[in-house]
N, C-alpha and C positions, 0 to 999 in steps of 0.2 A: 348512728351514722347512715344506716341503710335507708332512712327516710329522705336523705339528701340526694339530690341529683349528682350524677357522676361529675358533671362540669363544675358543680358547686364544691365538691370534695377536692377536685384538682385545683380549683381557685384557692381554697383554704390552704392546701399544701404549699402552693407557690407563695401565698400571702404569708404563711408562717416562715418560709425561707427568707422572704424579703424583710420580715420583721427582725429576724436574727441578724441579717446583714446590716439593717439600720441600727440595731443595738450595738453591734461591733463598730460600725462607723461612728456612732455617737460617742462611744468610749474613746476611740482614737482622736476624734475632734476635741473632746473635753481635755485630753492630755496635751494635745498640741496647743490649745488656747491657754491652758494653765502654765505650760512651759514658757510660752511667749510672755505671759504676765510676769512670771518669775524672772525671766531675762531682762524685761524692762525695769523691774524693781531693782535687780542687781546692778544694771547699768547706771541707774539713778544714784544708788548708794556708792558705787565706785566713783562717780563724778563728784559726789559730796566729799568723799575721802580725798580726792585730788584737790578740791578747793581748800580743805583743811590744811593739807600739806603746803599749798601755795601761800595760804595766810600765815602759816608758821614761818615760812622763809621770809616773807615781807616784814613780819614783826622782828625777826632776828636781824634782818638787814637794817631796819630802822634803828634797832638798839646799837648795832655796830657803828653805824654812821654817827649816831649821837655820841658814842664814846670817842669817836675820832675827832669830834669838834673840840675836845678839851685841849688838845695840843696843836690846833690848826692856826695858821696865819689868817689874817682878815680875808684875803681872796679865797683861800681854800675853805674857810668857814662859810663864806657866802655860797659857794658851790655845794658844800655839804648840806646846808640848810635847804637848798633847792631840791637836792636829792632826797632829803628826809621828807619834804612835803609831797613829792611825787610818790614816794614809797607809802606814805600814810594814805594818800588817795587811793592807791591800788589796794591797800589793805582794807580800806573802807568799802570799796567796790566788791571785793571778795567776801567781806562779811555780809553785805547785802544779798549777794547770790546764795550764800550759805543759809541765810534766814529764809529764803524762798524754797530751798531744797530740803531743809530739815523737817521731818515729819514727827519725830518724837518730842513730846512736851519737855522732857528732861533735857534733851539736847538743845532745844530752843531757849530754855531758861539759862543753860550754861553759856550759850552764845551771847545772850543778853548781858550776862555778868562779864564776859570777856570784853564786850563792847564798852561797858562802863569802866572797866579797868584800863582799857586803852585810852579812853577820853581823859581819865584822871592822870594817866602817865603823860599824855600829850600836854595837858595844862601845866603839870608840874615841870615838864621839860621846858616849856615856854618861859616859865618863871626862872628856870636855871639859866637859860640863854640871856635873859635880861640881867640876871646877877653877873653873868660872865661879861656882858657888854659894859656894865657899870663898875666892874672891878671888884665886886663882892666875891672874892675867891673862896672865902670860908664856906659860904652857903653853896657855892658851885661845887667845891670838893666834896661837901657832905652829900650832895645829890648824886654826883657821878660815882663816888667810891662807896657809898653806903646805901642810899635810897634807891637808885636806879637798879642795881643788881637784885635787890629784894623784889622790886616791882616786876622786873623782867622775869625773875624766877617764878613769882606767883602767876604771872600771865601765862608762862609756858606750862605750868602745872595745870591750869584750867584748860588750855588747848590740848594737853595730853589726855585729860579726862574726856574731852569732846571726841578726840580721835579714838579713844578706847570704846566709848559708847557706839561710835560708828562701826568699829571693828566687830563689836558684839552683835550689832544689828545685821551686819553682813553674814556673820556666822549663823545667826538664827535663821536667816533667809535660806542659807545652804541646807540647814537641817530640815526646815519646813519643806523645801523643795524635794529633798531626799525622801521624806516621809510621804509626800504626795505622789512621788514616782512609785514608791513601793505599793501604795494603796492602788494606784492606777494599774500597775502590773497584776496585783491580786484580783482586782475586779475584772480585768481583761482575761486572766487565766480562768476565773470562774465562769465568765460568759462563754469563753471558748469551750470549756468542758461541758456546759449545759447545751451548747449548740451541737457538740459532737454526740451527745446522748439523746437529746430531744429531737434533733433533726432526723437522724435515721429512724428513730422510733416512730415519729409521726409519719414519715414517708412509708415505712413498712405497714403502719395501720391503714393508711389511705389505700395503698396498693392491695393489701389483703381484702379490704372491703369491696374492691372492684373485681379482683381476679378470682377470689374464692366463689362468690355467687355466679360469676360468669362461667367458670368451669362446671359448676353444678348444672347450669342451664344447658351447656353444650352436651353434657352426658345425657340429660333428659331428651334433648332433641335427637341424639343418636339412637336412644332406645325407641323413640317413636318412629324414627326412620327405618328401624328394623321390624316395624309393624307390631311392636310389642306395646299394647295399650294398657297393660296391667299396672304400670307404675303410676303411683299417685303423685301428681305435681302440686306442690304447696308453694304458693306465691307469698314471699315475705318482703316487706319494705315497699317504699313508694318510689324508688328510683327507676331508671330505665331497665335494669335487670329484673326488678320486681314486676315491671310491666311485661317484660318478655316472658317470665315464668307464668304470669297470669294468662297471657295469650296461649302459651303451651298447654296450660291446664284446660282452658276453654276448648282449644283444638282437640285435646285428648278426649274430653267429654263428648264433643260433637262427633268425633270419629267413633267413639263407643256407641253413641246413639244411632249413628248411620249403620254401623256394623250390626247392631241389634235389629234395626229395621230390615236390613238385608236378610239377616238370618230368619226373622219372622216371615218375611215374604217368601223366602225359599221354602220354609217349612209349610207355609200355606199352599204354595204351588205343588209341593211334593204330596201333600195330603189330598189335594184336589185331583191330582193325577192318579193317585191310588184309588180314590173313590170312582173315578171314571173307568179305570181298568177293571174294578170289581163289578161295576154295573154291566159292563159288556160281557 
């Protein structure tokens, strides 16, 4: 690291901190998006559950209205048939909405079977109304007292199966969301722990790489300032502090050379003065 400039080291340190922040922010954003997706899926499945409940109510209402036609007078029978047709239309619309919202193949197949059973029941009920209008009370009683209860029970059983499938789907969504939340918390905890360990460690390493050589350079400069040129200055690294140490080493060598030259000159002057004095 000593070959890197001090500015580069500081940039690396800040960059490392920024990377840690980005990682933490990324984990948080991932969890937020995942939670939003789970909430959207849960909302869709709850809407589907509500549609199933509405369909159940409409089918029960249709069955009750059909049963009421058995003892109705002509005017009441006409109104009941109109109510039955409106209820059937609403049930058909709900079934269409359910077909668009169901994502499980098993649930879609079950809804298709429910639709087939409804169509068969409606056709058989239409024939029973014709028998009732024509006075064929034997066939009418057989439908209302025997066949219709069986068909209605079978239809309700299929709807109960569809409702249970949807309830299981919601439960699995809750479980998957809980597992994802635990995973997200674990990843976040690990990332936080690594940030707490690596962040200070990297900061200490960068700080030490700057302050330790700088203190060494200051001590050498203080030695030279005290006119002590005996210390050997060794320049290491290619950063600014290494350049400073290299300059101190050059300055020390130059000062030693100058001091040597001064001493040599002084010795020469002293020797010449001695020779002149001896000649006189």
